[in-house]
C-alpha positions as CSV (number, residue, x, y, z in Angstrom):
1,M,32.7,139.6,222.0
2,K,34.8,142.1,220.5
3,M,36.4,141.6,217.2
4,L,40.0,141.8,218.2
5,D,39.1,139.0,220.6
6,V,37.5,137.0,217.6
7,L,40.6,137.8,215.5
8,Q,43.1,136.4,218.3
9,K,41.1,133.6,219.0
10,H,40.6,132.7,215.3
11,P,43.9,134.2,213.2
12,Q,42.5,131.9,210.2
13,V,39.8,134.7,209.3
14,I,42.0,137.7,209.6
15,Y,41.9,137.6,205.9
16,V,38.7,139.4,205.9
17,I,40.1,142.8,206.8
18,P,41.9,143.5,203.5
19,I,38.8,142.6,201.7
20,T,36.9,145.5,203.1
21,L,39.5,147.8,201.6
22,Q,39.7,146.7,198.4
23,P,37.4,148.9,196.1
24,E,37.2,145.9,193.6
25,T,35.9,143.2,195.9
26,T,33.2,141.0,194.3
27,H,29.8,140.6,196.0
28,E,30.8,136.5,196.4
29,E,34.0,137.7,198.4
30,I,31.9,139.9,200.6
31,V,29.4,137.4,201.4
32,S,32.0,134.2,202.0
33,A,34.3,136.7,204.1
34,G,31.3,138.1,206.2
35,K,29.4,134.1,206.5
36,K,33.0,132.8,207.9
37,L,33.5,136.0,210.2
38,F,30.2,135.3,211.5
39,V,30.8,131.7,212.3
40,A,34.3,132.7,214.1
41,M,32.3,135.0,216.2
42,Y,30.2,132.7,217.4
43,G,33.0,130.0,218.1
44,G,32.5,127.6,215.3
45,G,35.4,126.4,213.3
46,V,36.9,127.2,209.9
47,S,35.2,124.1,208.1
48,N,31.8,125.0,209.6
49,T,29.6,126.8,206.9
50,L,27.1,129.3,208.5
51,H,23.8,127.2,207.7
52,T,25.3,123.8,209.4
53,F,26.6,125.7,212.4
54,R,23.4,127.6,213.2
55,Y,21.6,124.0,212.9
56,K,24.6,122.5,215.6
57,I,23.5,125.6,217.7
58,F,19.9,125.1,217.6
59,V,20.1,121.2,218.1
60,R,22.2,121.9,221.3
61,S,20.1,124.3,222.6
62,A,16.6,122.3,221.7
63,V,18.0,119.9,224.8
64,N,17.1,122.8,227.1
65,A,14.0,123.6,228.2
66,K,13.6,126.8,226.3
67,I,15.4,127.6,223.2
68,H,17.0,131.6,222.9
69,L,16.8,132.2,219.4
70,A,18.9,135.5,220.1
71,H,21.8,133.0,220.8
72,L,21.8,131.7,217.5
73,P,24.1,133.0,214.4
74,P,22.4,134.9,211.8
75,I,20.6,133.1,209.1
76,E,22.5,133.4,205.7
77,E,20.6,135.8,203.9
78,A,20.9,138.2,207.1
79,A,24.5,137.7,207.3
80,D,25.1,138.5,203.5
81,Q,23.1,141.8,204.0
82,H,25.0,142.7,207.4
83,A,28.5,141.7,205.1
84,Y,26.9,144.3,202.4
85,R,26.2,146.9,205.0
86,T,29.8,146.5,206.7
87,Y,31.8,146.5,203.3
88,H,29.5,149.8,202.5
89,Q,30.3,151.6,205.6
90,S,34.0,150.7,205.5
91,R,33.9,152.1,202.1
92,S,32.4,155.3,203.0
93,G,34.2,155.9,206.0
94,W,32.3,154.2,208.7
95,K,29.8,156.9,209.5
């Protein structure tokens, strides 16, 4: 799914764009914005946390014969690191 599609489908997460542009953004703000964006990318709602949303998707997929781990959102620690990398890339010119 393209990022523009995510932002059109979930306009409530558009606030994450300015966070990546501010040099004084804290670690907590980066992580929080990244997790909310991951939940939106995987089709979750605003009230879902990444951990609970990942669990819901896992339970839904457990009903099937096979569980495709690649279809699950990342764990929180991986999402944190991805958010940090994305923030760093946006601050250094998207190389």
